[in-house]
Backbone as ProteinMPNN parsed JSONL, in Angstrom:
{"seq_chain_A": "XXXXXXXXXXXXXXXXXXXXXXXXXXXXXXXXXXXXXXXXXXXXXXXXXXXXXXXXXXXXXXXXXXXXXXXX", "coords_chain_A": {"N_chain_A": [[-23.644, 8.999, -228.531], [-24.593, 6.5, -226.282], [-23.73, 3.536, -224.621], [-24.841, 1.242, -222.418], [-23.457, -1.848, -220.577], [-25.998, -3.349, -220.75], [-26.881, -3.311, -223.722], [-24.549, -3.602, -225.265], [-24.158, -6.045, -224.712], [-26.373, -7.827, -225.598], [-26.036, -6.561, -228.171], [-23.803, -8.107, -228.605], [-24.444, -11.061, -228.46], [-26.217, -11.389, -230.452], [-24.672, -11.214, -232.754], [-23.249, -12.76, -232.681], [-24.899, -14.763, -232.908], [-25.858, -14.37, -235.73], [-23.21, -14.482, -237.473], [-22.302, -16.648, -236.227], [-19.448, -18.433, -234.27], [-17.344, -19.168, -234.855], [-16.493, -17.724, -236.811], [-16.345, -15.078, -235.625], [-13.126, -14.456, -234.915], [-12.612, -14.017, -237.267], [-13.885, -11.621, -238.208], [-13.411, -9.967, -236.06], [-10.578, -9.339, -236.458], [-10.991, -8.225, -239.222], [-12.498, -5.836, -238.519], [-10.776, -4.165, -236.89], [-8.661, -4.306, -239.027], [-9.743, -2.197, -240.198], [-10.539, -0.024, -239.407], [-7.984, 0.326, -238.251], [-6.838, 1.342, -241.096], [-9.461, 3.113, -241.035], [-8.282, 5.677, -239.284], [-5.684, 6.131, -239.709], [-5.972, 7.379, -242.607], [-7.291, 9.357, -241.927], [-5.119, 11.189, -239.944], [-3.377, 10.892, -241.78], [-5.115, 12.959, -243.751], [-5.01, 15.061, -241.698], [-2.962, 16.061, -241.397], [-1.683, 16.941, -243.972], [-4.042, 19.204, -243.848], [-2.579, 21.009, -241.887], [-0.221, 21.026, -243.479], [-0.535, 22.545, -245.387], [-2.29, 24.871, -244.219], [0.183, 25.829, -242.724], [1.481, 26.773, -245.199], [0.062, 28.657, -246.123], [-0.365, 30.226, -244.134], [2.753, 30.785, -243.857], [2.374, 32.407, -246.214], [0.868, 34.635, -246.492], [2.424, 35.691, -243.517], [4.969, 36.58, -244.713], [4.386, 38.072, -247.245], [3.024, 40.76, -245.748], [5.654, 41.365, -244.926], [7.002, 42.065, -246.805], [5.104, 44.525, -247.348], [5.479, 45.752, -245.751], [7.504, 46.46, -246.388], [8.139, 47.733, -248.864], [6.485, 50.453, -247.795], [8.638, 51.679, -246.189]], "CA_chain_A": [[-24.401, 7.801, -228.364], [-24.359, 6.133, -225.03], [-24.231, 2.113, -224.696], [-24.761, 0.243, -221.613], [-23.312, -3.485, -220.249], [-26.894, -4.536, -221.158], [-27.006, -2.874, -224.984], [-23.527, -4.559, -225.506], [-24.955, -8.053, -224.325], [-27.612, -8.116, -226.697], [-25.742, -6.76, -229.855], [-22.986, -9.186, -229.096], [-25.12, -12.216, -228.487], [-26.732, -10.863, -231.798], [-23.523, -11.171, -233.416], [-22.644, -14.53, -232.325], [-26.16, -15.176, -234.031], [-25.798, -13.884, -237.355], [-22.013, -14.657, -237.757], [-21.57, -18.481, -235.471], [-18.423, -18.521, -233.343], [-15.954, -19.465, -235.584], [-15.939, -16.314, -237.615], [-15.588, -14.026, -234.524], [-11.73, -14.188, -235.105], [-12.029, -13.153, -239.025], [-14.883, -10.656, -238.435], [-12.513, -8.918, -235.164], [-9.909, -8.768, -237.817], [-11.358, -7.473, -240.619], [-12.377, -4.715, -238.154], [-9.701, -4.264, -236.893], [-8.22, -3.528, -239.811], [-10.745, -1.459, -241.386], [-10.625, 1.5, -237.647], [-6.16, 0.803, -238.357], [-6.352, 2.26, -242.212], [-9.283, 4.179, -241.159], [-6.834, 6.266, -238.502], [-3.977, 6.229, -240.744], [-6.071, 7.586, -243.457], [-7.522, 10.105, -240.866], [-4.724, 11.511, -239.714], [-2.689, 11.78, -242.954], [-5.453, 13.814, -244.229], [-5.161, 16.291, -240.676], [-1.127, 16.581, -241.784], [-2.354, 17.559, -244.847], [-4.193, 20.567, -243.977], [-1.903, 21.256, -240.852], [1.313, 21.513, -244.295], [-1.317, 24.102, -246.131], [-2.587, 26.193, -243.863], [1.242, 26.031, -242.566], [2.188, 27.652, -245.792], [-0.617, 29.725, -246.216], [0.268, 31.454, -243.191], [3.469, 31.966, -244.928], [3.208, 33.345, -247.471], [1.067, 35.837, -245.858], [3.624, 36.544, -243.093], [6.057, 37.578, -246.767], [3.72, 39.19, -247.94], [2.652, 41.241, -245.099], [7.273, 42.132, -244.638], [6.98, 43.024, -248.956], [4.409, 45.901, -247.71], [6.138, 47.326, -244.846], [9.679, 47.002, -246.991], [7.923, 49.428, -249.645], [6.022, 51.754, -247.196], [9.591, 52.107, -245.392]], "C_chain_A": [[-23.268, 6.59, -227.165], [-24.156, 4.474, -225.132], [-23.43, 1.502, -223.4], [-24.296, -1.312, -220.989], [-24.713, -3.49, -220.627], [-26.884, -4.506, -223.122], [-26.201, -4.069, -225.333], [-23.344, -6.041, -225.717], [-25.141, -8.24, -225.484], [-26.976, -7.917, -227.808], [-24.407, -8.287, -229.96], [-23.379, -10.515, -229.53], [-25.745, -12.213, -229.89], [-25.58, -11.159, -233.261], [-23.037, -12.529, -234.01], [-23.336, -15.093, -233.347], [-25.986, -15.679, -235.103], [-24.822, -14.989, -238.044], [-21.823, -16.244, -237.187], [-20.162, -18.202, -234.99], [-17.406, -18.887, -233.862], [-16.084, -18.209, -236.269], [-16.506, -15.654, -237.244], [-14.671, -13.363, -235.225], [-11.716, -13.544, -236.537], [-12.596, -11.571, -238.545], [-14.196, -9.37, -237.523], [-11.231, -8.376, -236.308], [-10.112, -8.175, -238.98], [-11.339, -6.025, -239.669], [-11.429, -3.709, -237.806], [-8.686, -3.709, -237.671], [-8.295, -2.256, -240.234], [-10.484, 0.085, -240.124], [-8.785, 1.419, -237.933], [-6.412, 1.561, -239.571], [-7.283, 3.329, -242.044], [-8.003, 5.783, -240.394], [-5.982, 6.548, -239.296], [-4.297, 7.364, -241.678], [-6.95, 9.048, -243.261], [-6.334, 11.197, -240.74], [-3.726, 11.986, -241.193], [-3.005, 13.027, -244.104], [-5.426, 15.365, -243.234], [-2.888, 16.782, -240.56], [-1.672, 16.973, -242.705], [-2.947, 19.115, -244.8], [-3.167, 21.223, -243.022], [-0.378, 21.746, -241.987], [0.409, 22.711, -244.961], [-2.032, 24.795, -245.625], [-1.406, 26.428, -242.73], [1.778, 27.539, -243.573], [1.559, 28.479, -246.115], [-0.312, 30.821, -245.316], [2.063, 32.4, -243.811], [3.695, 32.195, -245.309], [2.745, 34.736, -246.846], [1.808, 36.423, -244.652], [4.513, 37.474, -244.084], [5.381, 38.169, -247.139], [3.147, 41.017, -247.158], [4.746, 42.201, -244.658], [6.977, 42.837, -245.762], [6.08, 44.114, -248.604], [4.628, 46.567, -246.686], [7.189, 47.105, -245.257], [9.421, 47.956, -247.712], [7.225, 50.46, -248.678], [7.026, 52.405, -246.686], [10.651, 53.194, -247.171]], "O_chain_A": [[-22.118, 6.154, -227.15], [-24.689, 4.156, -226.195], [-22.23, 1.304, -223.209], [-25.293, -2.031, -221.051], [-24.417, -4.174, -221.607], [-26.88, -5.562, -223.755], [-26.655, -5.178, -225.615], [-22.737, -6.815, -226.458], [-24.37, -8.7, -226.326], [-27.081, -8.806, -228.654], [-24.184, -9.093, -230.863], [-22.961, -11.094, -230.533], [-25.699, -13.308, -230.45], [-25.846, -11.254, -234.46], [-22.678, -13.06, -235.061], [-22.897, -15.687, -234.332], [-25.937, -16.844, -235.498], [-25.14, -15.929, -238.772], [-21.12, -16.99, -237.868], [-19.708, -17.374, -235.78], [-16.399, -18.921, -233.154], [-15.131, -17.565, -235.831], [-17.39, -15.199, -237.97], [-14.801, -12.332, -235.884], [-10.909, -12.678, -236.875], [-11.885, -10.566, -238.528], [-14.258, -8.19, -237.868], [-11.092, -7.257, -236.8], [-9.219, -7.633, -239.631], [-10.471, -5.176, -239.869], [-11.314, -2.606, -238.341], [-7.92, -2.837, -237.261], [-7.424, -1.442, -240.54], [-10.232, 1.197, -240.588], [-8.219, 2.506, -237.817], [-6.232, 2.751, -239.314], [-6.923, 4.433, -242.454], [-7.236, 6.544, -240.984], [-5.652, 7.734, -239.322], [-3.471, 8.265, -241.826], [-7.247, 9.754, -244.224], [-6.515, 12.188, -241.447], [-3.458, 13.137, -241.535], [-2.275, 13.693, -244.839], [-5.692, 16.474, -243.698], [-2.082, 17.461, -239.924], [-2.581, 17.688, -242.284], [-2.506, 20.04, -245.483], [-2.814, 22.289, -243.526], [0.436, 22.574, -241.579], [0.883, 23.847, -244.946], [-2.645, 25.557, -246.372], [-1.749, 27.13, -241.778], [2.184, 28.648, -243.228], [2.213, 29.428, -246.547], [-0.069, 31.994, -245.6], [2.431, 33.554, -244.032], [4.877, 32.494, -245.481], [3.486, 35.696, -246.636], [1.887, 37.652, -244.648], [4.651, 38.696, -244.144], [5.858, 39.226, -247.552], [2.961, 42.066, -247.774], [4.91, 43.345, -244.231], [6.725, 44.042, -245.764], [6.066, 44.94, -249.516], [4.206, 47.707, -246.49], [8.114, 47.519, -244.558], [10.051, 49.009, -247.607], [7.595, 51.596, -248.976], [6.854, 53.614, -246.535], [11.695, 53.819, -246.979]]}, "name": "protein", "num_of_chains": 1, "seq": "XXXXXXXXXXXXXXXXXXXXXXXXXXXXXXXXXXXXXXXXXXXXXXXXXXXXXXXXXXXXXXXXXXXXXXXX"}
């Protein structure tokens, strides 16, 4: 979804009309906090998946080594 300059301007005008100029700093702060928390949660989930994948790969490698040792 791509927004051009006019679309952003129309959205900004609607936001100002709905919330008023005095509420915009609070709204922006809340939005920033939400984006930051969401980004942190996303990073934690990605790291957890990487760790899980790494452990799974290590187990598979260890199993292969064990099977090779049994064949000899």
